[in-house]
C-alpha positions as CSV (number, residue, x, y, z in Angstrom):
1,M,16.8,139.4,-39.7
2,P,18.0,137.7,-36.5
3,R,15.4,135.8,-34.5
4,G,14.9,135.5,-30.8
5,R,15.9,137.8,-28.0
6,Q,18.7,140.2,-28.4
7,A,21.6,140.1,-25.9
8,G,20.6,141.7,-22.6
9,Q,16.9,141.8,-23.4
10,G,14.7,140.6,-20.5
11,R,17.2,141.2,-17.7
12,L,15.8,142.8,-14.6
13,L,19.1,144.3,-13.5
14,D,20.8,147.0,-15.6
15,V,24.6,147.1,-16.2
16,T,25.4,149.4,-13.2
17,Q,23.3,147.3,-10.8
18,E,25.0,144.1,-12.0
19,L,28.5,145.7,-11.5
20,L,27.6,146.8,-8.0
21,V,26.3,143.4,-7.0
22,R,29.3,141.6,-8.5
23,Q,31.7,143.9,-6.6
24,L,29.9,143.4,-3.3
25,I,29.9,139.6,-3.7
26,A,33.6,139.5,-4.7
27,D,34.8,142.0,-2.1
28,K,32.6,141.3,1.0
29,T,31.2,138.4,2.8
30,P,27.5,138.3,3.8
31,D,28.2,138.8,7.5
32,Q,30.2,142.0,6.6
33,L,27.0,143.3,5.0
34,K,25.0,142.4,8.2
35,M,23.3,139.4,6.5
36,P,22.5,136.1,8.3
37,Y,24.6,134.0,5.9
38,T,28.2,132.7,6.1
39,P,29.1,131.9,2.5
40,W,27.5,133.5,-0.5
41,T,24.5,131.4,-1.7
42,R,21.8,132.0,-4.2
43,S,19.4,133.0,-1.5
44,A,22.0,135.4,0.0
45,A,22.7,137.0,-3.4
46,G,19.0,137.3,-4.0
47,E,18.4,139.0,-0.7
48,L,21.3,141.4,-1.4
49,I,19.7,142.3,-4.8
50,E,16.3,142.8,-3.1
51,Q,17.8,145.0,-0.3
52,C,19.8,147.1,-2.8
53,F,17.3,147.6,-5.6
54,G,13.9,146.2,-4.4
55,I,14.0,143.6,-7.2
56,K,13.0,140.1,-6.1
57,L,14.4,137.3,-8.2
58,S,13.8,133.6,-8.1
59,A,16.5,131.3,-7.0
60,R,17.0,130.1,-10.6
61,G,17.2,133.7,-11.8
62,V,19.8,134.5,-9.2
63,G,21.7,131.4,-10.3
64,V,21.7,132.5,-13.9
65,Y,23.2,135.9,-12.9
66,L,25.8,134.3,-10.7
67,K,26.8,131.9,-13.5
68,R,27.0,134.7,-16.0
69,W,29.3,136.6,-13.7
70,G,31.6,133.7,-13.3
71,F,30.6,132.6,-9.7
72,T,30.3,128.8,-9.6
73,P,29.0,126.5,-6.8
74,Q,31.8,125.2,-4.6
75,K,31.9,122.1,-2.6
76,P,33.1,122.7,1.0
77,M,36.6,121.5,1.7
78,K,37.0,118.5,4.0
79,K,40.1,120.0,5.6
80,A,40.6,123.5,7.0
81,H,43.4,125.6,5.4
82,E,44.7,126.6,8.8
83,Q,44.8,123.0,10.1
84,S,48.0,122.1,11.7
85,P,49.0,118.5,11.1
86,A,51.1,118.4,14.2
87,A,48.2,119.5,16.4
88,V,45.9,117.0,14.8
89,K,48.3,114.1,15.6
90,K,48.3,115.2,19.3
């Protein structure tokens, strides 16, 4: 007999809720959803989950979901993509 928790046991979000949140995070930015954040952060994702489903998760819990869904923390780039080298030289 297997020991420990079974896969999916103890999660607060069900499969359909997880899919909806994943789609929103992948397709929209927080400001498009009228949230006071620029990039997606754990606190922004936690607030989205709370607004949509009334479920409050800890920052660590949100981080676990984000990692499970394949979203990883990113370091900000030092140089903008649209930066024009000629304009910078001027």
